[in-house]
Each structure stands twice: as C-alpha cells, then as structure tokens.
matplotlib code that plots the C-alpha trace (Angstrom):
import matplotlib.pyplot as plt

x = [40.0, 42.1, 45.7, 44.6, 42.6, 45.8, 47.5, 44.7, 45.1, 48.9, 48.4, 46.0, 48.4, 51.4, 49.4, 48.5, 52.2, 53.3, 50.5, 50.8, 52.3, 56.0, 57.6, 61.1, 63.0, 66.7, 68.7, 70.9, 74.6, 76.2, 78.3, 75.3, 75.5, 73.1, 69.7, 70.2, 67.3, 67.5, 64.3, 64.1, 62.2, 59.3, 58.5, 59.9, 63.1, 65.6, 66.0, 69.4, 69.5, 72.1, 70.0, 72.9, 75.7, 76.3, 74.5, 71.7, 68.4, 65.5, 63.5, 66.3, 67.0, 65.3, 64.7, 61.5, 62.5, 61.0, 62.8, 61.7, 63.8, 65.0, 62.5, 59.7, 60.7, 60.1, 57.0, 55.3, 56.4, 58.4, 60.2, 60.7, 61.5, 57.9, 56.5, 58.2, 55.7, 53.0, 55.1, 56.2, 54.4, 54.8, 56.6, 55.3, 57.2, 56.0, 57.6, 59.4, 56.8, 59.4, 62.4, 61.1, 59.3, 62.6, 63.3, 61.5, 60.7, 60.8, 59.0, 58.8, 56.5, 55.3, 58.8, 59.3, 61.8, 60.6, 61.9, 65.6, 66.4, 68.6, 66.8, 64.9, 65.1, 68.6, 69.0, 72.0, 73.2, 75.8, 76.2, 77.1, 74.7, 73.5, 71.0, 67.6, 67.8, 70.5, 67.9, 64.7, 64.1, 65.8, 65.1, 66.7, 69.2, 68.9, 69.4, 67.0, 65.7, 65.6, 63.3, 64.6, 62.2, 63.0, 65.8, 69.2, 72.7, 74.5, 75.6, 74.6, 76.7, 74.3, 72.3, 68.5, 65.3, 63.1, 65.0, 67.0, 66.3, 69.0, 69.4, 71.6, 72.7, 73.3, 77.0, 79.5, 80.4, 83.4, 81.7, 80.1, 78.8, 75.2, 72.7, 69.4, 67.7, 64.2, 61.9, 58.6, 56.0, 52.9, 50.2, 51.2, 53.8, 56.0, 59.2, 61.7, 64.8, 66.7, 69.7, 72.6, 75.7, 78.0, 81.5, 84.2, 87.6, 89.7, 88.1, 87.0, 88.9, 87.8, 84.4, 82.5, 78.7, 77.3, 73.7, 71.5, 68.0, 66.5, 62.9, 60.7, 57.0, 54.8, 53.2, 50.3, 48.8, 47.6, 48.6, 46.4, 48.8, 52.3, 54.2, 52.4, 53.3, 54.6, 56.4, 59.4, 62.6, 65.7, 68.9, 70.7, 73.8, 75.8, 79.1, 80.1, 83.6, 84.3, 87.9, 88.2, 91.8, 92.8, 93.2, 91.3, 90.8, 87.9, 87.0, 83.9, 83.7, 80.6, 79.8, 76.2, 74.8, 71.3, 70.2, 66.6, 65.1, 61.4, 58.4, 57.1, 53.8, 51.9, 50.3, 46.6, 44.6, 41.7, 40.7, 41.7, 41.2, 42.1, 43.4, 43.6, 39.9, 40.4, 42.8, 40.7, 43.3, 43.4, 39.6, 39.4, 42.1, 40.3, 37.1, 39.0, 40.7, 37.4, 36.3, 39.5, 39.6, 42.5, 44.4, 44.5, 45.9, 46.8, 50.2, 52.5, 56.3, 56.4, 54.9, 57.0, 58.7, 57.8, 61.1, 62.8, 66.4, 68.4, 71.9, 73.7, 76.4, 78.0, 81.4, 81.7, 84.2, 84.1, 87.2, 87.1, 90.0, 89.7, 92.1, 91.8, 88.6, 88.1, 87.1, 88.1, 85.8, 86.1, 83.3, 84.0, 81.8, 81.6, 78.4, 77.5, 74.0, 73.1, 69.4, 67.6, 63.9, 61.3, 57.7, 54.8, 52.3, 49.6, 50.1, 48.1, 48.7, 49.9, 53.2, 52.0, 54.7, 57.1, 60.3, 63.5, 66.3, 69.7, 71.2, 74.6, 75.3, 78.6, 78.9, 82.0, 81.8, 84.1, 83.3, 85.7, 84.4, 86.2, 83.9, 84.2, 83.3, 84.7, 84.2, 83.7, 81.5, 79.1, 79.8, 79.3, 80.9, 81.6, 83.6, 84.3, 84.4, 82.5, 83.3, 81.3, 81.5, 78.7, 78.5, 75.2, 75.0, 71.6, 70.8, 67.1, 65.2, 61.5, 58.8, 56.3, 53.2, 55.5, 56.8, 60.3, 62.6, 62.0, 63.6, 67.0, 69.4, 72.7, 73.5, 76.2, 76.3, 79.0, 78.3, 80.9, 80.1, 82.5, 81.6, 83.0, 80.7, 80.7, 78.0, 77.9, 75.4, 76.0, 74.4, 73.8, 73.3, 76.7, 75.5, 72.4, 69.9, 69.5, 68.3, 68.6, 70.7, 71.5, 72.5, 74.1, 75.5, 76.9, 77.9, 79.3, 79.1, 80.7, 79.0, 80.0, 78.0, 79.1, 76.7, 76.3, 74.0, 75.3, 72.2, 71.8, 74.5, 77.8, 79.8, 79.5, 77.5, 79.1, 77.5, 79.2, 77.6, 78.2, 75.5, 75.1, 73.2, 72.5, 70.8, 69.7, 67.9, 66.9, 65.7, 64.7, 64.9, 62.2, 63.0, 64.2, 61.0, 59.9, 61.8, 60.6, 62.4, 62.3, 64.5, 65.1, 67.0, 68.0, 69.2, 69.1, 69.0, 71.4, 70.2, 70.9, 70.3, 67.5, 69.5, 67.2, 65.2, 67.3, 64.6, 64.7, 66.1, 69.2, 67.2, 65.6, 68.6, 69.6, 67.5, 68.7, 69.0, 65.8, 66.1, 64.0, 64.0, 61.8, 60.9, 59.8, 58.5, 58.0, 57.8, 58.7, 57.5, 57.6, 54.6, 52.0, 48.2, 47.2, 49.4, 49.8, 53.2, 52.7, 55.4, 54.5, 56.0, 54.5, 56.1, 54.6, 56.5, 56.3, 58.6, 59.6, 60.3, 62.0, 62.8, 60.9, 62.0, 58.8, 58.2, 56.1, 55.4, 54.7, 55.7, 58.7, 58.9, 55.8, 53.9, 57.0, 58.6, 56.7, 59.0, 59.3, 61.5, 62.3, 61.6, 61.9, 58.5, 58.9, 57.8, 55.8, 54.7, 54.8, 53.4, 52.0, 51.7, 53.1, 52.0, 53.3, 52.0, 53.0, 51.3, 51.9, 48.3, 49.3, 52.6, 51.5, 49.7, 51.6, 49.9, 51.6, 50.4, 50.8, 48.9, 50.2, 48.6, 50.5, 49.7, 51.5, 50.7, 52.5, 52.7, 54.1, 54.2, 54.1, 55.0, 57.6, 57.3, 59.6, 60.6, 59.5, 57.6, 54.0, 53.8, 50.7, 50.0, 48.0, 50.3, 49.7, 49.0, 49.9, 47.7, 47.2, 48.2, 51.4, 49.8, 51.6, 50.4, 47.6, 46.5, 45.8, 47.6, 47.0, 48.9, 48.0, 49.9, 49.1, 51.2, 50.0, 52.3, 51.2, 53.8, 53.3, 56.1, 58.8, 61.5, 60.8, 58.2, 55.4, 52.5, 52.7, 49.8, 50.4, 47.9, 48.4, 46.1, 47.1, 44.9, 45.8, 43.4, 43.0, 45.9, 45.1, 46.6, 46.7, 46.2, 49.7, 48.0, 50.6, 52.1, 50.4, 46.9, 44.4, 43.8, 41.4, 42.5, 42.5, 42.7, 44.5, 44.9, 47.7, 48.0, 50.5, 50.7, 54.0, 54.8, 58.2, 61.0, 58.9, 60.0, 63.1, 64.4, 65.0, 62.4, 59.5, 56.6, 54.4, 51.5, 50.6, 48.1, 48.8, 45.9, 43.4, 40.3, 41.8, 41.6, 42.2, 44.1, 46.1, 49.7, 50.6, 48.6, 49.6, 47.0, 49.0, 46.9, 49.3, 49.5, 45.8, 45.8, 45.1, 47.1, 47.2, 49.5, 47.8, 49.1, 49.5, 46.5, 45.7, 48.5, 49.2, 51.9, 53.7, 57.2, 59.5, 62.6, 65.4, 67.8, 71.0]
y = [22.9, 21.7, 20.4, 16.8, 17.0, 17.9, 14.9, 12.8, 14.6, 14.1, 10.4, 9.9, 11.8, 9.7, 6.5, 7.5, 8.3, 4.9, 3.0, 4.8, 2.9, 4.0, 5.0, 3.8, 7.1, 6.8, 9.2, 11.9, 12.0, 14.4, 16.1, 17.7, 21.5, 22.9, 23.9, 22.0, 19.7, 16.4, 14.5, 11.3, 8.2, 9.3, 12.1, 14.9, 16.8, 15.8, 19.1, 19.5, 21.5, 22.5, 22.2, 20.3, 22.3, 19.7, 18.9, 16.4, 15.4, 17.3, 14.1, 12.3, 15.0, 14.6, 18.3, 20.3, 22.5, 24.1, 25.2, 27.7, 27.4, 30.3, 29.4, 29.3, 32.7, 34.1, 32.1, 33.1, 36.7, 36.8, 40.1, 40.9, 38.8, 39.3, 37.5, 34.3, 33.7, 32.7, 29.7, 27.9, 26.7, 28.5, 31.4, 34.9, 38.1, 41.5, 45.0, 46.2, 48.6, 51.1, 50.1, 50.8, 49.0, 47.6, 45.9, 42.5, 40.7, 37.0, 34.5, 30.7, 28.5, 31.5, 32.6, 36.3, 39.1, 42.0, 45.5, 45.8, 42.2, 39.9, 38.0, 34.9, 33.6, 34.2, 35.2, 33.9, 35.1, 32.9, 31.1, 34.4, 35.5, 39.0, 41.6, 41.1, 44.5, 43.1, 40.9, 42.9, 43.6, 42.9, 39.2, 38.4, 36.0, 33.5, 29.7, 29.0, 30.1, 27.6, 27.8, 25.7, 25.5, 24.9, 25.9, 26.3, 26.8, 23.4, 23.8, 27.3, 30.4, 32.4, 30.9, 31.1, 29.8, 30.0, 28.8, 29.9, 31.6, 30.8, 32.8, 31.1, 33.3, 32.0, 31.1, 32.1, 29.2, 29.0, 27.0, 29.6, 33.2, 33.4, 35.6, 37.3, 40.7, 41.4, 44.4, 44.7, 47.4, 47.5, 49.3, 52.3, 53.2, 50.2, 50.0, 47.3, 46.2, 43.1, 41.4, 39.0, 38.3, 35.2, 35.5, 32.9, 34.6, 31.5, 28.4, 25.9, 28.0, 31.5, 33.2, 36.3, 36.8, 40.3, 41.0, 43.9, 45.3, 48.8, 49.3, 52.3, 52.4, 55.1, 54.6, 52.3, 54.6, 58.0, 61.0, 64.1, 66.4, 65.1, 62.2, 58.9, 56.0, 52.5, 53.2, 51.3, 53.0, 50.8, 49.8, 46.5, 45.0, 41.8, 40.4, 36.7, 35.5, 31.7, 30.4, 26.6, 25.7, 22.1, 20.3, 20.2, 23.9, 26.2, 29.8, 31.9, 35.6, 37.7, 41.4, 42.5, 46.0, 47.5, 51.1, 52.0, 55.4, 54.9, 56.2, 54.0, 52.1, 54.6, 53.8, 54.4, 55.6, 53.3, 54.4, 56.4, 55.9, 57.5, 61.0, 61.1, 61.6, 65.0, 66.3, 68.1, 67.7, 64.0, 63.7, 65.6, 63.5, 60.3, 61.7, 62.6, 59.2, 57.4, 59.3, 58.6, 54.8, 52.5, 53.4, 57.2, 59.4, 63.0, 64.0, 66.7, 66.5, 69.3, 66.9, 63.8, 62.9, 59.2, 58.2, 54.8, 55.2, 51.9, 51.3, 48.0, 45.9, 42.5, 41.1, 37.3, 34.6, 30.8, 28.7, 24.9, 22.5, 18.7, 16.8, 13.2, 12.0, 15.2, 18.7, 22.0, 24.9, 28.5, 31.2, 34.8, 37.8, 41.5, 43.5, 47.1, 48.7, 52.3, 53.1, 56.3, 56.3, 58.7, 57.8, 59.4, 57.2, 57.7, 59.1, 62.3, 66.1, 66.1, 65.3, 62.4, 59.8, 61.0, 59.0, 59.3, 56.7, 56.8, 53.3, 52.0, 48.3, 46.6, 42.8, 40.5, 36.7, 33.8, 30.1, 27.2, 23.7, 20.3, 17.5, 14.0, 10.4, 7.6, 3.9, 2.8, 5.8, 4.9, 8.1, 11.5, 14.1, 17.8, 19.9, 23.6, 27.0, 30.3, 33.9, 37.1, 40.7, 43.1, 46.8, 48.6, 52.4, 54.2, 57.8, 58.4, 61.6, 61.7, 64.3, 63.3, 65.5, 68.3, 69.7, 69.9, 67.1, 66.4, 63.0, 62.1, 59.2, 58.0, 54.4, 52.0, 48.2, 45.7, 42.0, 39.3, 35.6, 32.6, 29.0, 25.5, 22.8, 19.1, 16.9, 13.4, 11.0, 7.3, 4.8, 1.5, -0.5, -2.2, -3.3, -5.0, -2.1, -1.1, 2.5, 3.5, 6.6, 8.4, 12.1, 14.0, 17.5, 19.8, 23.5, 25.7, 29.5, 32.4, 35.7, 39.2, 42.4, 45.9, 48.8, 52.4, 55.4, 59.0, 60.1, 57.7, 54.9, 56.9, 54.0, 51.0, 48.0, 44.6, 41.1, 37.8, 34.4, 30.8, 28.6, 25.1, 24.1, 20.5, 18.2, 14.6, 12.7, 9.2, 8.6, 5.5, 5.3, 2.6, 2.4, 4.7, 6.8, 6.9, 8.6, 8.6, 10.7, 12.1, 14.9, 17.1, 20.3, 23.0, 26.5, 30.1, 33.7, 36.1, 38.7, 42.4, 45.9, 48.4, 51.4, 53.3, 55.1, 57.4, 57.4, 53.7, 52.9, 50.8, 47.8, 47.4, 47.9, 44.3, 41.3, 37.7, 35.1, 33.2, 29.4, 26.9, 23.1, 21.2, 17.7, 17.0, 13.9, 13.7, 11.8, 12.4, 10.3, 10.0, 7.8, 7.3, 7.5, 5.5, 6.8, 10.3, 10.9, 12.5, 14.0, 14.8, 15.6, 16.1, 17.4, 17.6, 19.7, 20.8, 23.3, 24.4, 28.1, 30.0, 33.7, 34.7, 38.1, 40.2, 43.9, 46.0, 49.8, 52.4, 55.9, 56.9, 60.5, 62.1, 62.2, 62.8, 59.7, 57.1, 54.1, 50.5, 47.9, 44.2, 41.9, 38.1, 36.6, 33.4, 30.2, 29.2, 26.2, 26.5, 23.5, 22.8, 20.8, 21.3, 19.5, 19.9, 18.1, 18.1, 16.2, 15.8, 15.3, 15.1, 15.7, 19.3, 20.0, 20.4, 21.2, 21.9, 23.3, 23.4, 23.6, 24.6, 24.8, 27.0, 27.2, 28.8, 29.9, 31.5, 29.0, 31.7, 35.4, 38.0, 41.5, 42.9, 46.4, 49.1, 51.7, 55.2, 53.8, 52.9, 49.8, 49.6, 45.9, 43.5, 42.4, 38.6, 37.0, 33.5, 31.1, 33.5, 33.0, 34.3, 37.4, 37.3, 33.9, 32.9, 29.4, 28.2, 28.9, 27.4, 27.9, 26.3, 26.7, 25.2, 25.3, 24.2, 24.0, 23.8, 23.2, 25.5, 24.4, 21.8, 24.3, 24.4, 27.1, 26.8, 28.6, 28.4, 29.3, 29.7, 30.4, 30.9, 31.1, 32.0, 31.9, 33.1, 32.9, 35.8, 36.9, 35.9, 38.8, 39.0, 41.5, 43.0, 44.7, 47.0, 44.9, 41.9, 43.1, 40.9, 41.2, 39.5, 36.8, 37.1, 35.2, 36.5, 35.2, 35.7, 34.6, 34.7, 33.5, 33.2, 32.5, 31.0, 30.5, 31.7, 30.0, 28.8, 32.3, 32.5, 35.3, 35.1, 37.4, 37.2, 39.0, 38.8, 40.0, 40.2, 40.3, 39.5, 40.4, 43.6, 42.4, 45.0, 43.2, 44.2, 43.2, 45.1, 46.7, 48.7, 49.4, 51.8, 52.1, 54.5, 56.8, 56.4, 55.3, 52.2, 52.2, 49.7, 49.0, 47.3, 44.9, 45.8, 46.4, 44.7, 45.2, 43.9, 44.1, 42.6, 41.1, 40.6, 38.5, 37.4, 34.6, 33.9]
z = [142.0, 144.9, 144.7, 145.2, 142.0, 140.2, 141.8, 140.3, 136.9, 137.0, 137.8, 134.9, 132.6, 133.9, 133.4, 129.8, 129.1, 130.3, 128.6, 125.3, 122.4, 122.2, 119.0, 118.0, 118.5, 119.2, 121.4, 119.8, 120.0, 122.5, 119.8, 118.1, 118.6, 121.3, 120.0, 116.7, 115.7, 113.9, 112.9, 114.9, 114.0, 116.2, 113.8, 116.1, 116.2, 118.9, 120.7, 122.4, 125.6, 128.2, 131.3, 133.0, 131.3, 128.6, 125.3, 125.9, 124.3, 126.0, 126.2, 128.1, 130.7, 134.1, 134.3, 133.7, 130.7, 127.6, 124.4, 121.8, 118.7, 116.5, 113.8, 116.4, 117.7, 114.2, 113.5, 116.7, 116.3, 119.6, 119.6, 123.3, 126.4, 127.6, 124.6, 125.8, 128.6, 126.0, 125.0, 128.2, 131.4, 134.7, 133.0, 133.8, 132.7, 133.8, 133.5, 136.6, 138.1, 139.1, 137.0, 133.5, 130.7, 129.5, 132.8, 132.8, 136.0, 135.3, 137.6, 137.4, 139.6, 141.6, 142.6, 141.7, 142.3, 144.5, 143.7, 144.4, 145.0, 143.0, 140.2, 141.3, 137.8, 136.4, 132.8, 130.8, 127.4, 125.7, 129.1, 130.8, 133.7, 132.9, 134.1, 132.5, 130.9, 128.5, 126.8, 127.5, 123.8, 120.5, 120.4, 117.1, 115.5, 118.3, 118.0, 120.9, 124.3, 127.1, 130.1, 133.0, 136.0, 139.6, 142.0, 140.4, 141.8, 141.7, 138.1, 137.1, 137.8, 139.8, 142.6, 142.1, 143.7, 140.6, 137.6, 134.6, 131.3, 128.7, 125.5, 122.9, 120.0, 116.5, 116.2, 113.6, 111.2, 109.0, 106.2, 103.9, 103.6, 104.6, 106.3, 106.0, 105.9, 107.2, 107.3, 109.3, 108.9, 111.0, 113.0, 115.2, 112.6, 113.3, 111.4, 112.3, 110.3, 111.3, 109.6, 110.0, 108.0, 108.5, 106.9, 107.0, 107.4, 107.3, 105.9, 108.6, 111.2, 111.7, 111.2, 112.2, 112.4, 112.6, 113.3, 114.4, 114.8, 114.7, 115.9, 115.9, 116.9, 118.3, 121.7, 122.4, 125.1, 123.8, 125.9, 125.3, 127.2, 126.1, 124.5, 124.2, 126.5, 125.8, 122.5, 121.1, 120.0, 120.2, 118.4, 119.0, 117.6, 118.0, 116.8, 117.2, 116.4, 116.2, 116.2, 115.7, 114.7, 114.0, 117.2, 120.5, 121.1, 120.2, 121.2, 120.8, 121.6, 121.7, 121.9, 122.2, 122.5, 123.2, 123.3, 124.0, 124.6, 125.2, 127.1, 129.8, 129.9, 132.1, 135.4, 134.7, 137.7, 138.4, 142.0, 145.0, 148.7, 152.1, 152.1, 148.3, 148.2, 149.9, 147.1, 144.5, 141.7, 142.2, 142.4, 139.1, 137.5, 138.4, 136.8, 133.6, 133.5, 133.8, 130.6, 128.8, 129.5, 129.9, 126.6, 127.0, 129.8, 130.5, 131.9, 130.6, 130.5, 133.0, 135.5, 134.5, 131.2, 131.8, 130.3, 130.1, 128.8, 128.8, 127.4, 128.0, 126.5, 127.1, 126.2, 126.6, 125.8, 126.0, 125.5, 125.3, 125.4, 125.0, 127.2, 126.1, 127.7, 129.6, 128.5, 130.1, 129.5, 130.7, 130.3, 131.2, 130.7, 131.5, 131.2, 131.9, 132.0, 132.5, 133.0, 133.6, 134.3, 135.6, 136.2, 138.1, 139.9, 138.9, 135.3, 136.0, 135.9, 139.6, 141.2, 143.3, 143.7, 140.9, 141.1, 139.0, 139.1, 137.5, 137.8, 136.8, 137.0, 136.3, 136.4, 135.8, 136.0, 135.3, 135.4, 134.9, 134.3, 133.9, 132.8, 131.4, 131.8, 133.9, 134.8, 131.2, 130.6, 133.4, 135.3, 133.7, 136.0, 136.1, 138.6, 138.6, 140.2, 139.7, 140.6, 140.1, 141.1, 140.7, 141.5, 141.6, 141.9, 142.2, 142.4, 143.2, 143.4, 144.4, 144.2, 146.8, 146.6, 145.4, 142.1, 143.5, 144.8, 148.5, 148.9, 147.5, 147.9, 146.5, 147.2, 146.1, 146.6, 145.8, 145.7, 145.4, 145.0, 144.9, 144.5, 144.0, 142.7, 141.6, 140.1, 138.7, 137.1, 137.4, 135.0, 136.7, 133.4, 133.9, 137.3, 136.0, 136.4, 132.8, 132.3, 136.0, 136.7, 140.0, 140.1, 143.0, 143.0, 145.6, 145.6, 148.3, 147.9, 149.7, 149.4, 150.5, 150.2, 150.9, 150.7, 151.7, 151.3, 151.6, 153.3, 156.2, 155.9, 155.3, 156.8, 154.6, 155.8, 155.2, 155.3, 154.7, 154.3, 153.2, 151.7, 150.3, 147.3, 146.3, 143.8, 144.2, 141.5, 140.3, 136.8, 134.9, 131.1, 130.7, 126.9, 124.2, 124.5, 128.1, 131.0, 134.6, 137.2, 140.7, 141.9, 144.9, 144.9, 147.4, 146.5, 147.7, 146.6, 148.3, 150.8, 150.5, 151.7, 151.8, 150.7, 148.3, 151.0, 153.2, 156.0, 157.0, 160.5, 160.9, 162.0, 158.6, 156.3, 155.9, 154.8, 154.8, 151.9, 150.9, 150.6, 148.7, 148.8, 146.4, 145.2, 141.7, 139.9, 136.2, 133.0, 129.3, 126.4, 122.7, 121.6, 119.0, 119.3, 116.3, 113.6, 115.2, 116.8, 120.3, 122.5, 126.1, 129.5, 132.9, 136.2, 139.6, 142.3, 145.9, 147.6, 151.1, 151.0, 153.8, 154.4, 151.3, 149.9, 150.0, 149.4, 151.8, 151.6, 154.2, 155.5, 157.5, 158.7, 157.2, 154.0, 151.8, 153.4, 151.4, 151.1, 150.2, 151.8, 151.5, 154.4, 155.0, 154.9, 157.0, 155.3, 152.3, 150.2, 146.4, 144.5, 141.1, 138.0, 134.5, 131.4, 127.8, 124.7, 121.0, 118.2, 114.5, 113.5, 109.8, 108.0, 107.5, 110.8, 114.1, 117.4, 120.7, 124.0, 127.8, 131.0, 134.4, 137.8, 140.2, 143.9, 146.8, 150.3, 153.2, 156.1, 158.4, 157.7, 160.4, 159.0, 161.3, 162.9, 161.8, 164.3, 163.2, 160.2, 159.5, 157.3, 155.1, 155.5, 157.5, 160.4, 159.9, 156.5, 157.4, 155.4, 152.5, 148.9, 147.3, 145.8, 142.4, 141.1, 138.7, 139.4, 135.8, 132.6, 129.1, 125.9, 122.5, 119.2, 115.8, 112.6, 109.2, 106.2, 102.6, 99.8, 96.9, 94.5, 94.0, 95.0, 98.7, 98.7, 101.2, 102.8, 106.6, 108.9, 112.6, 115.4, 119.1, 122.1, 125.7, 128.8, 132.3, 135.2, 137.6, 139.8, 143.3, 145.3, 149.1, 152.0, 151.3, 148.2, 146.6, 143.7, 145.2, 144.4, 142.6, 138.9, 136.4, 134.1, 130.3, 127.0, 123.9, 120.4, 117.8, 114.2, 111.4, 107.7, 105.8, 102.2, 102.6, 100.1, 97.2, 94.0, 95.7, 95.9, 99.6, 99.8, 102.3, 102.9, 106.0, 107.8, 111.4, 114.0, 117.7, 120.3, 117.6, 119.6, 121.0, 124.5, 127.2, 130.0, 133.0, 133.4, 136.6, 139.4, 142.5, 145.2, 147.5, 150.6, 152.3, 149.2, 148.4, 144.7, 142.6, 139.3, 136.5, 133.5, 130.5, 127.9, 124.2, 122.1, 118.8, 116.3, 112.8, 110.2, 107.3, 107.2, 104.2, 104.5, 102.2, 103.2, 101.4]

ax = plt.figure().add_subplot(projection="3d")
ax.plot(x, y, z, "-o")
ax.set_aspect("equal")
plt.show()
C-alpha cells in the first residue's frame, strides 16, 4: 500500500464523517474536572483533556489525542506503561535494550529515542515532566492517561518532536471517606495488592488520598542455570493532598514512589556472524539456545546477574489562583531516580558484551502560567515561563569478551532549559465567521549542557543554544458535532554528548538538536448510523525532520572497544494516517478501535566517519525506511454489560485484539533490525457491584493464543550476534475488588 492510497482512504473517511447524520451533542463546560466524563446527548461521554493546558472536550480540540480513562485501565488490565500501546494509534512502547526492563522507550508517529538521548515523547505525571522510569510500572489509581501525538513544545514544559504521554492521578476530594482494596492472583505465581483511601481532613477544604501497589511474579523466561528472567517485583506508593479553602486559591501536592528489583527480560541468542563463528563457546551456546527455544535460556549469575534495580520518587505541587477573569497557575516538581542494571548480550554462559550501569538522575522543573479570556471571550490566551535543571550521572563497567572489567567510564551531564511562551485562540464568531477559530503559539527556549567523563573528557564540555517552537492552526466547528482542522507545528529535541564510551574521539562527543516541522489535517465527529451512535476522528500528517538523533555502533581501539554513539542523521520524512472509531451498537455493547498507517524515510543520511573507529553501518542509507516503524497497526476493543440485579450489579465482558505489521528495519541493523509482525488477543470478565455490595470479582487472560512475538532485536554486526527479547506469554488470573 502506498501513501497515496491512504490519502484516498482518509478522503473517504473524511467524507463519511461529514456526510454522516450528526447527533445533537452539546459541548461540555470548562469547569468540569480533567478526565471526568459526563454522558452527552450523543450517547457518549464528553471526555475532558488538557492537550492545550486547559480543560477542553476531546471532540472540540484540534489536536490528535487519545484518552484511556481510569475505568478502562482496569477493564483492559493495563498494569504497566507498555500495555498502553495496545489502546492508542501510533503509540509503540518497548523496553530500553540497555537500560533495563523498567525503562520504557516511548515512540509516536515513528519518532523514537535512541539510547542516551532525551525523550522524544515526554512523560508527564500530574503535569510534571518526569523520566519514564517513574511511571514504568505500578499503573494504579489513575484518573486517565492522555496520548498527545505530534511535535510539542509551545505549551508543554519539555520540548519534544514526538508528543506527550500524560498521566493524571486520582485527586483527593474533601467530600467523603472512600476508597478500594484489590487483590490479583494469577499464573507464574502472580500476587498483586492494590488499594486507595480518600480521607477528608477538613470538610470541603482539606483532604488526603493514599494509594499503593505491591506486585510479585516469577519470571516469564526460564533459566536452567540461574534466576529466571523477566519477573516482576515492585512496591509503589502515592500520597495526594488537596487544599481548597474558600476563595480563589487551590493547592495540590503529590508524592509518588516506586521501588522495583527485577531480573531483566533476557536477550535470547538467535544467530551469530563474523568472528563469533570462530568462538567455540558461542557456537555451542547457539546450539543449546536453539534446543531451549525462545522462552528458556542458560546463564549463571557468575556470568551476569541480569539485574534491573530501579528506585524513583517524585514530589510535585500545583497552586492555582483566580484573579478575576484570569488564572495564575504554578506547577513545580522534583524527581530522583537511581537505577542499577547489568545485562549480558547475549544471555549465554560467556562474557560477551556484559554491561553494568549505575545511573543517578535528578530533575527539577517549574512552570508558571497565566491564562484567561479577552475581547468578550473571543480570545483564549495563555502566557508563561518554564525552567528545568537535570543532572545525569552514569558509572558504566563493561566486560567485553572477558570475565573482568576492561572498559570503565564515569560521566556526569547537567542540562538546564529555560523558556518563555505564549499562545492564543481567537474565535471569529463575533466577526461573522461562526465556528471558525485561529490558533497561534510561540515559544523561545534557551538550553545549556555541561558534561564530562573522567576517562577522556576531564575538562567539562559546554554547549549553549537557542531554539524557537511554534504552532499555527485553523479549525472550523461546523456544528456541535463536527470539527475540521488544519495545523502546523515546529519543535525540537535538545542535543547532547556521547560520554558513556571513554574511547570516542573529541570530534564525536557532541551531537546537535533534532528538529521537526509538521502539517496535520483532521476531523472529529459525533454522529449516528441509523440509531447507532458513532464517534470518530481521523488525522493525516506529514513531517520534515532534520538532524535526526540516530544510534550507530562500532569499535574504537580494538575488540574490547565496542561502542555506540549518537549521530545526526540528516533529513527525513515521517507521514501517516490515524483513524479512531467508537460505536454504541446497543445500550449494552460498546465497540471501539483504531487503525494507523506509519511511514518514514531518510531523505538524506550519510553516516559520518569517526577517526580511529570502525562504524558497523552502510555509509549511505538515504532513501531507506526509518528502521523502527511498523507500517500498519490495528486495535479493537469490545465491552458488553449485562445487568444482574436492580442494585447496580452487572456482568461485564471485555475483549481486545491488537495487530502490528512487521518492523521494517534498515541497513543500520543493530536496534533497527527487521522483525515480524504479530497479533495478540486479551479477554476479561467481571461481576461488578454484586448485590449492591461494592464487591467485584473478575477473571482475565492476556495473550490468549500464547503468541511468541519479538519486542526488541539487536543484530550487532561488529560483535557478531543476533539477539531478541520476546513479549509476555499467555497469562491468566482472578481479581477481587471491594469499593467503599
């Protein structure tokens, strides 16, 4: 299928949206709390999002976004960040191949984050930008998760070229004591306990909400010589304090904590090449692995403990003060993450490329916003400033073809970013153009980075830069149910240093920021097909990508000098189509799904030469695909509810299907190697609110058919191995929950 076929498909979909019989839904007031849902006349909930840093109805926002509510997180058995990708178009989440199973790499629309670079898709928790490790697991007691696609930076704290992932925790409320307790028991000895308690301390003024989760599950990958791989052992806790005195002031404070000590999903050896074919131990290990298959391996702790130890916490505070027609809002946050990992590639009884990292990350941010309306409410505007400071310390020890450490580095990097921004949306209704709105936003950022490595960069390197981000958009609210829009955005992701390897020459230590400009056209509609309410949205986008952050691997200074570095990859063209659909086929049956087509090619990409190093890559891959993308992705979900009594009890059936086509790969290989596609199915049944007691009992099965599918692959031509990580096997369990 070529892209012009998708233009035709999009045109047909857009035409069907416009020609469908509209429902009579009305917009939702701006004072509805974010992520709350109220049933509209169309038969659907009005979902409130903060894609433009204010509460708006999702169907009225000219932004490609998806929302998974707290109820849907439970119903679809979403327990880790990675599970979110099965519920939103263009979203792909994989484990960091060298950073541990609890380090998710989030990509949107084909934009991804190579090892060591800033996040291309920025993660926010309670409006605070955080490292992805803070929300890798322990997905519990959330109001919603929002997926915002496309370049960000005008309004959001951290600049990004891919988008944003927004986690909104349940807030403390000062109305009543309430909460829940939940226990899950399942296959692979799963034991998970989750709970929350909301307590008003001063009626209508002060409240606290405490929640937590403890998870324990043995590894999915059997190790015949040591501890199993890909297990789950974590504890997470959260405290929310809400202070809403009489008047115009409100304050919310959050503390969240995560502690995980797990074994990594092992890198299963699937092939060898080059000089590896002359190492008898490796040849024998491959023969053994072929006998064991993809869900068993053999590696003793004496070779590598395969550990993933992650401790992180976040303290955040948001204060809001209404000043007449304006509102002043300040959000500040401090997070700290300590991660220790050690992993051997491949996971065999031989010190091949055995890397240990001890990483410490501090991050402080503060964002001040002033927003309001002017010109008889025709202009919605926001202005503000943002400041963040991040420190990243990494100690890395590597055993390359040796049982003892033969490569060591200690690096520290400090990144400071400052920005001023303004954005406004003008409604031309008062000027005779009913429903027509124009949006313009501008942001100016100042970045400074300082980095050093005790081994080869004892005198700190310093880079400074200034960059602009902007947004332009025109949308037309044809009626209460149909929105058409076109938007163009420009943003960037900051450059950085290649400090981990002590063997790189000075000419390769710095890489520049990457930049992305896009154009997007879209439509959103609430309609009816016959008597069936249908909600749909479609977005078609095209981007112009420059200085793309790309990882290459090679050798510097001999066999023990295997290294990876980030380079700027010239120009590229991401483009694609996203379509979401939801239908209430009957009052009891609700079906929703999505399809996305993701394409991307390098227009210009000549791999630079590195003095003293041999780069294991084809010199020129201009015209080739972005190696990390799968062209087609489909997700379907169906929920059927059956009332069982007149006290609110019900039986709820939920089924989910997810299909992803093959990963394309390119001649860079390494983590851009091709992989086959897959289809997985999940199902769940719940008996909710039995007898009006607040007690629910459920059962679920994940990966119903037991599909064996790859989630990461690394073909290391220089090192001579081909290793894979595989997704979770079939699992099932039971869930009991009491709400009060």
